[in-house]
C-alpha positions as CSV (number, residue, x, y, z in Angstrom):
1,M,-104.6,-67.5,-69.8
2,G,-102.5,-69.0,-67.5
3,E,-103.5,-66.8,-64.8
4,M,-107.1,-67.4,-65.5
5,K,-106.5,-71.0,-64.4
6,R,-104.3,-70.1,-61.5
7,A,-107.2,-68.1,-60.1
8,I,-109.9,-71.0,-60.6
9,A,-107.9,-73.7,-59.1
10,R,-107.0,-71.1,-56.4
11,E,-110.9,-70.2,-55.5
12,G,-111.3,-74.1,-56.1
13,Q,-109.0,-74.8,-53.2
14,E,-110.7,-71.5,-51.2
15,R,-114.2,-73.2,-51.5
16,A,-112.8,-76.8,-50.7
17,K,-111.1,-75.7,-47.6
18,A,-114.1,-73.6,-46.5
19,M,-116.1,-76.8,-46.8
20,D,-114.0,-79.0,-44.6
21,E,-114.2,-76.2,-42.3
22,H,-117.9,-76.3,-42.3
23,K,-117.8,-80.2,-42.1
24,R,-115.7,-80.0,-38.9
25,M,-117.8,-77.4,-37.1
26,T,-121.0,-79.7,-38.0
27,D,-119.3,-82.9,-36.6
28,R,-118.0,-81.4,-33.7
29,F,-121.6,-79.9,-33.1
30,A,-123.6,-83.2,-33.5
31,S,-122.1,-84.7,-30.8
32,T,-122.7,-81.5,-28.4
33,L,-126.6,-81.7,-29.7
34,V,-126.9,-85.3,-29.0
35,I,-125.7,-84.9,-25.5
36,A,-128.1,-81.7,-24.8
37,A,-130.9,-83.5,-26.7
38,S,-130.6,-86.8,-24.3
39,I,-130.4,-84.3,-21.1
40,I,-133.5,-82.7,-22.0
41,A,-135.5,-86.1,-22.5
42,A,-134.1,-87.6,-19.4
43,V,-135.4,-84.2,-17.6
44,R,-138.7,-84.5,-19.3
45,L,-139.1,-88.2,-18.8
46,A,-137.7,-88.7,-15.2
47,R,-141.1,-89.1,-13.9
48,D,-142.3,-91.7,-16.3
49,Q,-142.7,-95.3,-14.9
50,D,-142.1,-97.3,-18.0
51,I,-139.8,-96.0,-21.0
52,S,-138.3,-99.3,-22.1
53,R,-141.2,-99.6,-25.2
54,P,-141.4,-97.1,-27.6
55,S,-144.5,-94.9,-27.5
56,P,-146.2,-91.8,-28.9
57,R,-145.0,-89.8,-25.6
58,L,-141.7,-91.1,-25.6
59,T,-141.3,-90.6,-29.6
60,S,-143.0,-86.7,-28.9
61,V,-140.7,-86.1,-25.8
62,V,-137.3,-87.5,-28.0
63,T,-138.6,-85.2,-31.0
64,D,-139.1,-81.9,-28.8
65,S,-135.5,-82.2,-27.0
66,I,-134.2,-82.4,-30.5
67,G,-135.8,-79.7,-31.8
68,L,-134.9,-77.6,-28.1
69,A,-131.3,-78.6,-28.8
70,R,-130.8,-77.7,-32.0
71,M,-132.4,-74.2,-30.9
72,I,-130.1,-73.8,-28.6
73,L,-127.5,-74.7,-30.3
74,E,-128.1,-72.1,-32.7
75,R,-128.4,-69.1,-30.5
76,I,-125.0,-70.1,-28.6
77,M,-122.9,-70.3,-32.3
78,R,-124.7,-66.8,-33.3
């Protein structure tokens, strides 16, 4: 009976350790994703005259840039 409790406790510790590692990786790459998406959006919007106000085009470019940055990051992580 005691061995079963120890095995369950050990499994819980391993699961918690794996979740902590996953959270660290996610946090680490979140900033990378923001930087990459910002650069992509900046390049795409470089020729636009006025990007100070939200517009459908601005929203679309930012959304597309985030998607592209995620795709690049996922390919790198493989």
